[in-house]
LUMFIBA-942762 format. One record per atom (N, C-alpha, C): residue number from 0; atom name; x, y, z. Coordinates in Angstrom, 2 decimals. Example, Ala and Ser with C-alpha at 12.3 -4.5 7.8 and 13.67 -1.06 7.14 Angstrom:
% LUMFIBA-942762
SITE; 0; N; 13.19; -5.69; 7.80
SITE; 0; CA; 12.30; -4.50; 7.80
SITE; 0; C; 13.20; -3.30; 7.80
SITE; 1; N; 12.85; -2.25; 7.08
SITE; 1; CA; 13.67; -1.06; 7.14
SITE; 1; C; 12.90; 0.03; 7.87
This chain:
% LUMFIBA-942762
SITE; 0; N; 139.63; 66.81; 128.38
SITE; 0; CA; 138.62; 66.74; 127.77
SITE; 0; C; 138.54; 68.05; 126.71
SITE; 1; N; 139.45; 68.18; 125.86
SITE; 1; CA; 138.93; 68.67; 124.73
SITE; 1; C; 139.39; 67.58; 123.50
SITE; 2; N; 139.19; 67.89; 121.92
SITE; 2; CA; 138.54; 67.22; 121.55
SITE; 2; C; 140.01; 65.98; 121.12
SITE; 3; N; 140.36; 65.80; 121.28
SITE; 3; CA; 141.43; 64.67; 121.45
SITE; 3; C; 141.33; 63.64; 122.38
SITE; 4; N; 141.54; 64.02; 123.76
SITE; 4; CA; 141.31; 64.22; 125.11
SITE; 4; C; 140.03; 63.02; 125.15
SITE; 5; N; 139.16; 63.89; 124.70
SITE; 5; CA; 137.84; 63.26; 124.91
SITE; 5; C; 136.74; 62.17; 123.82
SITE; 6; N; 137.94; 61.78; 122.44
SITE; 6; CA; 137.91; 60.39; 121.71
SITE; 6; C; 138.33; 59.85; 122.67
SITE; 7; N; 139.76; 59.99; 123.33
SITE; 7; CA; 140.49; 58.86; 123.63
SITE; 7; C; 139.24; 58.22; 124.93
SITE; 8; N; 139.09; 59.16; 125.72
SITE; 8; CA; 138.09; 59.02; 127.73
SITE; 8; C; 136.70; 57.95; 126.66
SITE; 9; N; 136.40; 58.05; 125.66
SITE; 9; CA; 135.01; 57.65; 124.61
SITE; 9; C; 135.29; 56.15; 124.27
SITE; 10; N; 136.34; 55.92; 123.69
SITE; 10; CA; 136.73; 55.12; 123.26
SITE; 10; C; 137.38; 53.82; 124.24
SITE; 11; N; 137.96; 54.23; 124.83
SITE; 11; CA; 138.38; 53.16; 125.87
SITE; 11; C; 137.22; 53.04; 127.32
SITE; 12; N; 136.54; 53.79; 127.45
SITE; 12; CA; 135.00; 53.39; 128.25
SITE; 12; C; 134.64; 52.24; 127.02
SITE; 13; N; 133.70; 52.75; 125.79
SITE; 13; CA; 133.39; 51.40; 125.25
SITE; 13; C; 133.43; 50.33; 124.91
SITE; 14; N; 135.17; 50.31; 125.33
SITE; 14; CA; 135.96; 49.37; 125.25
SITE; 14; C; 135.80; 48.36; 126.24
SITE; 15; N; 135.49; 49.33; 127.69
SITE; 15; CA; 135.70; 48.34; 129.23
SITE; 15; C; 135.85; 48.77; 129.84
SITE; 16; N; 136.86; 49.53; 129.44
SITE; 16; CA; 138.07; 50.07; 130.68
SITE; 16; C; 137.48; 50.56; 131.59
SITE; 17; N; 138.37; 51.03; 133.18
SITE; 17; CA; 137.91; 51.35; 133.84
SITE; 17; C; 138.76; 53.26; 133.53
SITE; 18; N; 139.04; 54.22; 134.14
SITE; 18; CA; 139.46; 55.24; 133.70
SITE; 18; C; 139.13; 56.14; 134.70
SITE; 19; N; 140.42; 56.84; 134.75
SITE; 19; CA; 140.32; 58.11; 135.77
SITE; 19; C; 140.46; 59.30; 134.31
SITE; 20; N; 139.97; 60.26; 134.79
SITE; 20; CA; 140.18; 61.60; 133.75
SITE; 20; C; 140.21; 62.86; 134.22
SITE; 21; N; 141.79; 63.42; 133.99
SITE; 21; CA; 141.75; 64.07; 134.57
SITE; 21; C; 141.84; 65.66; 134.09
SITE; 22; N; 141.17; 66.16; 134.53
SITE; 22; CA; 140.60; 67.79; 133.44
SITE; 22; C; 140.83; 69.21; 135.02
SITE; 23; N; 141.16; 70.32; 134.46
SITE; 23; CA; 141.03; 70.89; 135.07
SITE; 23; C; 139.93; 71.39; 135.27
SITE; 24; N; 138.85; 71.75; 133.96
SITE; 24; CA; 137.94; 71.46; 134.41
SITE; 24; C; 136.66; 70.39; 134.44
SITE; 25; N; 136.53; 69.76; 135.34
SITE; 25; CA; 135.27; 68.31; 135.34
SITE; 25; C; 134.54; 68.28; 134.38
SITE; 26; N; 133.41; 69.49; 135.03
SITE; 26; CA; 132.03; 69.66; 134.35
SITE; 26; C; 132.56; 69.00; 132.75
SITE; 27; N; 133.56; 69.43; 131.84
SITE; 27; CA; 134.08; 68.69; 130.67
SITE; 27; C; 133.68; 67.88; 130.29
SITE; 28; N; 134.27; 66.69; 131.41
SITE; 28; CA; 133.90; 65.39; 131.31
SITE; 28; C; 132.61; 64.88; 130.20
SITE; 29; N; 132.54; 64.02; 130.42
SITE; 29; CA; 131.55; 63.94; 129.38
SITE; 29; C; 130.92; 62.55; 131.15
SITE; 30; N; 129.66; 62.03; 131.12
SITE; 30; CA; 128.86; 61.16; 132.36
SITE; 30; C; 129.34; 59.63; 131.21
SITE; 31; N; 130.54; 59.22; 130.96
SITE; 31; CA; 130.30; 57.66; 130.63
SITE; 31; C; 130.82; 56.52; 131.30
SITE; 32; N; 130.13; 54.93; 131.27
SITE; 32; CA; 130.45; 54.16; 132.27
SITE; 32; C; 132.11; 53.77; 132.06
SITE; 33; N; 132.11; 53.59; 133.30
SITE; 33; CA; 133.34; 53.49; 133.71
SITE; 33; C; 134.41; 54.23; 133.56
SITE; 34; N; 133.89; 55.67; 134.34
SITE; 34; CA; 134.82; 56.97; 134.03
SITE; 34; C; 134.71; 57.64; 135.29
SITE; 35; N; 135.28; 57.20; 135.62
SITE; 35; CA; 135.84; 58.29; 136.82
SITE; 35; C; 136.54; 59.90; 136.70
SITE; 36; N; 135.91; 61.18; 136.95
SITE; 36; CA; 136.45; 62.41; 136.46
SITE; 36; C; 137.10; 62.69; 137.87
SITE; 37; N; 138.46; 63.10; 137.85
SITE; 37; CA; 138.56; 64.59; 138.64
SITE; 37; C; 139.41; 65.45; 138.17
SITE; 38; N; 139.50; 66.45; 138.82
SITE; 38; CA; 140.36; 67.46; 139.02
SITE; 38; C; 141.94; 67.71; 138.96
SITE; 39; N; 142.42; 67.66; 138.28
SITE; 39; CA; 144.00; 67.79; 138.22
SITE; 39; C; 144.50; 69.11; 137.41
SITE; 40; N; 145.62; 69.65; 137.60
SITE; 40; CA; 146.96; 70.33; 137.06
SITE; 40; C; 147.98; 69.82; 136.34
SITE; 41; N; 148.68; 69.46; 134.81
SITE; 41; CA; 149.89; 69.50; 135.77
SITE; 41; C; 150.93; 70.10; 136.15
SITE; 42; N; 150.35; 72.22; 136.29
SITE; 42; CA; 151.40; 72.91; 136.53
SITE; 42; C; 151.54; 72.50; 137.85
SITE; 43; N; 150.04; 71.45; 139.00
SITE; 43; CA; 150.52; 71.57; 140.46
SITE; 43; C; 151.51; 69.95; 140.38
SITE; 44; N; 152.11; 69.78; 140.10
SITE; 44; CA; 153.19; 68.96; 139.84
SITE; 44; C; 152.72; 67.58; 140.89
SITE; 45; N; 152.84; 68.31; 142.28
SITE; 45; CA; 153.13; 67.27; 143.78
SITE; 45; C; 151.33; 66.48; 143.33
SITE; 46; N; 150.40; 67.20; 142.97
SITE; 46; CA; 148.73; 66.72; 142.84
SITE; 46; C; 148.94; 65.80; 142.04
SITE; 47; N; 149.82; 66.71; 141.18
SITE; 47; CA; 149.43; 65.81; 140.19
SITE; 47; C; 149.96; 64.20; 139.91
SITE; 48; N; 151.25; 64.13; 140.56
SITE; 48; CA; 151.72; 62.99; 140.60
SITE; 48; C; 151.27; 61.37; 141.49
SITE; 49; N; 150.28; 62.74; 142.50
SITE; 49; CA; 149.75; 61.36; 143.49
SITE; 49; C; 148.23; 60.92; 142.77
SITE; 50; N; 148.09; 62.11; 142.24
SITE; 50; CA; 146.88; 61.53; 141.58
SITE; 50; C; 146.68; 60.47; 140.42
SITE; 51; N; 148.65; 60.38; 139.61
SITE; 51; CA; 148.59; 59.63; 138.81
SITE; 51; C; 148.58; 58.17; 139.98
SITE; 52; N; 149.18; 57.83; 140.97
SITE; 52; CA; 149.82; 56.77; 141.19
SITE; 52; C; 148.21; 56.32; 141.16
SITE; 53; N; 149.54; 54.40; 141.40
SITE; 53; CA; 148.27; 53.62; 141.29
SITE; 53; C; 147.46; 53.29; 140.37
SITE; 54; N; 147.93; 53.72; 139.06
SITE; 54; CA; 146.90; 53.83; 137.87
SITE; 54; C; 148.15; 52.45; 136.78
SITE; 55; N; 147.21; 52.01; 135.98
SITE; 55; CA; 148.32; 51.10; 135.04
SITE; 55; C; 149.02; 51.72; 134.19
SITE; 56; N; 148.43; 52.56; 133.95
SITE; 56; CA; 148.39; 53.65; 131.76
SITE; 56; C; 148.26; 55.01; 132.57
SITE; 57; N; 149.06; 55.50; 131.47
SITE; 57; CA; 148.60; 56.93; 131.55
SITE; 57; C; 148.67; 57.17; 130.26
SITE; 58; N; 148.02; 57.91; 129.41
SITE; 58; CA; 147.50; 58.00; 128.64
SITE; 58; C; 147.11; 59.61; 128.53
SITE; 59; N; 148.02; 60.32; 127.76
SITE; 59; CA; 147.64; 61.84; 127.56
SITE; 59; C; 147.42; 62.25; 126.54
SITE; 60; N; 146.73; 63.42; 126.64
SITE; 60; CA; 146.24; 64.36; 125.21
SITE; 60; C; 147.05; 65.71; 125.53
SITE; 61; N; 147.34; 66.06; 126.80
SITE; 61; CA; 148.08; 67.51; 126.55
SITE; 61; C; 148.76; 67.93; 125.20
SITE; 62; N; 148.41; 69.06; 125.27
SITE; 62; CA; 148.90; 69.65; 124.67
SITE; 62; C; 150.14; 70.34; 124.83
SITE; 63; N; 151.43; 69.80; 123.54
SITE; 63; CA; 152.90; 70.51; 124.62
SITE; 63; C; 153.39; 71.46; 124.08
SITE; 64; N; 152.20; 72.31; 123.44
SITE; 64; CA; 152.41; 73.68; 123.53
SITE; 64; C; 152.37; 73.93; 124.85
SITE; 65; N; 151.15; 74.20; 125.72
SITE; 65; CA; 151.12; 74.07; 127.20
SITE; 65; C; 151.52; 74.11; 128.50
SITE; 66; N; 152.54; 72.83; 128.31
SITE; 66; CA; 152.71; 72.24; 128.87
SITE; 66; C; 154.39; 71.50; 128.09
SITE; 67; N; 155.12; 71.85; 129.11
SITE; 67; CA; 156.69; 71.49; 128.57
SITE; 67; C; 156.79; 69.55; 128.99
SITE; 68; N; 157.80; 68.84; 127.33
SITE; 68; CA; 157.13; 67.44; 127.92
SITE; 68; C; 157.96; 66.36; 128.86
SITE; 69; N; 158.55; 67.22; 129.32
SITE; 69; CA; 159.43; 67.06; 130.60
SITE; 69; C; 159.11; 67.15; 131.93
SITE; 70; N; 158.36; 67.58; 131.95
SITE; 70; CA; 157.23; 68.01; 133.00
SITE; 70; C; 156.44; 66.71; 133.05
SITE; 71; N; 155.94; 66.53; 131.93
SITE; 71; CA; 154.72; 65.63; 132.08
SITE; 71; C; 155.09; 64.42; 132.04
SITE; 72; N; 156.21; 64.12; 131.27
SITE; 72; CA; 157.44; 62.73; 131.56
SITE; 72; C; 157.18; 62.60; 132.95
SITE; 73; N; 158.16; 63.49; 133.36
SITE; 73; CA; 159.25; 63.03; 135.06
SITE; 73; C; 157.88; 63.09; 136.25
SITE; 74; N; 156.65; 63.48; 135.71
SITE; 74; CA; 155.71; 63.60; 136.75
SITE; 74; C; 154.95; 62.29; 136.93
SITE; 75; N; 155.05; 61.84; 135.29
SITE; 75; CA; 154.40; 59.92; 135.12
SITE; 75; C; 155.15; 59.26; 135.80
SITE; 76; N; 156.81; 59.30; 135.37
SITE; 76; CA; 157.57; 58.45; 136.36
SITE; 76; C; 157.96; 58.80; 138.11
SITE; 77; N; 157.63; 59.69; 138.20
SITE; 77; CA; 157.23; 60.43; 139.80
SITE; 77; C; 156.42; 59.16; 140.63
SITE; 78; N; 155.34; 59.08; 139.71
SITE; 78; CA; 153.96; 58.47; 140.00
SITE; 78; C; 154.42; 56.93; 140.31
SITE; 79; N; 155.35; 56.21; 140.05
SITE; 79; CA; 155.53; 54.88; 139.26
SITE; 79; C; 154.88; 54.01; 138.09
SITE; 80; N; 154.10; 55.18; 137.50
SITE; 80; CA; 153.20; 54.39; 136.74
SITE; 80; C; 153.88; 53.99; 135.85
SITE; 81; N; 154.19; 53.41; 135.09
SITE; 81; CA; 154.46; 51.86; 134.38
SITE; 81; C; 155.00; 52.08; 133.01
SITE; 82; N; 153.66; 52.40; 132.65
SITE; 82; CA; 153.79; 52.49; 131.05
SITE; 82; C; 152.73; 54.19; 130.30
SITE; 83; N; 153.20; 55.07; 129.57
SITE; 83; CA; 152.56; 56.43; 129.31
SITE; 83; C; 152.78; 56.56; 128.01
SITE; 84; N; 151.47; 56.58; 127.77
SITE; 84; CA; 150.84; 56.78; 126.16
SITE; 84; C; 151.21; 58.90; 125.60
């Protein structure tokens, strides 16, 4: 929902990808074609893992000053998603 994440979501939407945008404040995600918005927070690790499960790719714009990289990487691994950018 920040500057980088918003641009990534917009680009993916414009290219026709199905996107699940995960944000602590879902209302901050613009209404775009092919975009589903889900409330989520990496600090609630188990719920976050469950939200990621079943997706093809995780593209993250999380600031590593806010979350330790290892926390996010482990959540992606635990979710079973094979690709993480």
